[in-house]
C-alpha positions as CSV (number, residue, x, y, z in Angstrom):
1,X,82.0,91.4,48.9
2,X,83.8,89.0,51.4
3,X,83.7,86.2,48.8
4,X,85.4,88.5,46.2
5,X,88.0,89.6,48.8
6,X,88.8,85.9,49.5
7,X,89.2,85.3,45.7
8,X,91.5,88.3,45.4
9,X,93.6,87.1,48.4
10,X,93.9,83.6,47.0
11,X,94.9,84.9,43.6
12,X,97.6,87.1,45.2
13,X,98.9,84.2,47.2
14,X,99.0,82.0,44.1
15,X,100.8,84.8,42.2
16,X,103.4,85.2,44.9
17,X,103.9,81.4,45.2
18,X,104.5,81.0,41.4
19,X,107.2,83.7,41.7
20,X,108.8,82.1,44.8
21,X,108.9,78.7,43.1
22,X,109.9,80.2,39.6
23,X,106.9,78.3,38.1
24,X,106.5,80.4,34.9
25,X,103.8,78.3,33.4
26,X,101.6,78.5,36.5
27,X,102.4,82.2,36.8
28,X,101.4,83.0,33.2
29,X,98.2,80.9,33.8
30,X,97.1,83.6,36.3
31,X,97.2,86.3,33.5
32,X,94.7,86.8,30.7
33,X,96.0,87.0,27.2
34,X,94.0,90.2,27.1
35,X,96.2,91.8,29.7
36,X,97.1,95.5,29.5
37,X,99.6,97.0,32.1
38,X,99.6,100.7,32.4
39,X,102.4,102.7,34.1
40,X,105.6,100.8,33.6
41,X,106.4,101.3,30.0
42,X,107.7,104.3,28.2
43,X,105.0,103.7,25.5
44,X,102.3,104.0,28.2
45,X,101.3,100.4,28.4
46,X,102.3,96.8,27.8
47,X,100.1,94.1,26.3
48,X,100.3,90.4,27.3
49,X,102.9,89.3,24.8
50,X,105.5,91.9,25.9
51,X,104.7,91.6,29.6
52,X,104.9,87.7,29.4
53,X,108.3,88.0,27.5
54,X,109.7,90.2,30.3
55,X,108.4,88.1,33.1
56,X,109.6,84.8,31.5
57,X,113.0,86.4,31.1
58,X,113.1,87.6,34.7
59,X,112.0,84.2,36.1
60,X,114.3,82.1,33.8
61,X,117.3,84.3,34.8
62,X,116.2,84.1,38.5
63,X,116.0,87.9,38.9
64,X,112.8,87.7,41.0
65,X,113.2,86.3,44.5
66,X,109.7,86.9,45.8
67,X,106.7,89.2,45.8
68,X,104.4,90.0,48.7
69,X,101.2,92.0,49.1
70,X,99.9,94.4,51.6
71,X,97.0,96.8,52.1
72,X,94.5,95.1,49.8
73,X,91.5,97.4,49.3
74,X,88.5,96.0,47.3
75,X,87.0,98.3,44.7
76,X,84.1,97.8,42.3
77,X,83.0,94.2,42.0
78,X,80.4,92.6,39.8
79,X,79.8,88.9,38.8
80,X,82.8,87.8,36.9
81,X,84.9,91.0,37.5
82,X,86.6,92.6,40.4
83,X,88.9,95.6,40.9
84,X,91.2,96.2,43.9
85,X,94.2,98.2,44.9
86,X,97.2,96.6,46.6
87,X,100.8,97.4,47.6
88,X,103.2,94.9,45.9
89,X,106.7,94.4,47.3
90,X,109.1,92.9,44.9
91,X,112.4,91.5,46.1
92,X,115.1,90.8,43.4
93,X,117.9,88.3,43.7
94,X,120.2,91.3,43.4
95,X,119.0,92.6,46.8
96,X,116.8,95.4,45.4
97,X,113.4,95.9,46.9
98,X,110.7,97.8,44.9
99,X,107.2,98.8,46.2
100,X,104.5,99.3,43.6
101,X,101.1,100.8,44.4
102,X,98.8,99.4,41.8
103,X,95.2,98.7,40.8
104,X,94.4,95.2,39.5
105,X,91.4,94.0,37.6
106,X,90.5,90.3,37.5
107,X,88.0,88.6,35.2
108,X,86.5,85.2,35.6
109,X,87.3,83.7,32.2
110,X,85.3,81.1,30.3
111,X,87.4,78.2,31.7
112,X,86.3,79.2,35.3
113,X,89.7,80.7,36.3
114,X,90.2,84.2,37.6
115,X,92.9,86.0,35.6
116,X,94.4,89.5,35.6
117,X,93.2,91.6,32.6
118,X,94.3,95.1,33.7
119,X,97.0,96.5,35.9
120,X,97.5,100.2,36.6
121,X,100.8,101.0,38.3
122,X,100.3,104.2,40.2
123,X,103.9,104.5,41.5
124,X,107.1,102.6,42.0
125,X,109.7,103.2,44.6
126,X,113.0,101.6,45.3
127,X,113.6,100.9,49.0
128,X,117.0,100.9,50.6
129,X,117.7,97.6,52.4
130,X,117.4,99.1,55.9
131,X,113.9,100.5,55.0
132,X,112.3,97.1,55.1
133,X,110.3,97.0,58.3
134,X,109.6,93.7,60.1
135,X,105.9,93.8,59.1
136,X,106.8,93.3,55.4
137,X,106.4,89.6,54.6
138,X,108.7,90.1,51.6
139,X,111.3,88.2,53.6
140,X,108.9,85.2,54.2
141,X,108.1,82.4,51.8
142,X,104.5,82.5,50.8
143,X,102.2,79.7,51.7
144,X,101.0,77.2,49.2
145,X,98.0,78.6,47.3
146,X,94.7,77.6,49.0
147,X,96.5,76.7,52.3
148,X,95.2,78.6,55.2
149,X,97.7,80.0,57.7
């Protein structure tokens, strides 16, 4: 289980780094073309194409400043598949901060890369600027993926 936790942590660091550096190609490479996101669309879910279009637009227009992760809890894991819950803090370039509580499923794909295939957003809340506590690393630049801190 520790190995799976380490993989999840590294994937989250890479995801945050690609947002901080606005590297859309590396960002999309962390996501499976089979992705389904539940909980942020009026239609109930988004598939990869619509999600990627939205994310590309957000990154090209520099709407996303950074994302950070807290409270990682590992769930069911099997060879080639893992599930975890995490709190994601998204900071926009407009000064807005959102906190999402979500469940993520990663699969080890045929090319040997771990990619997100499912995301279930349980809730989203907008934080006022003064609500950001010092423990939130949303104000820090994430480390380079793979670099230990």
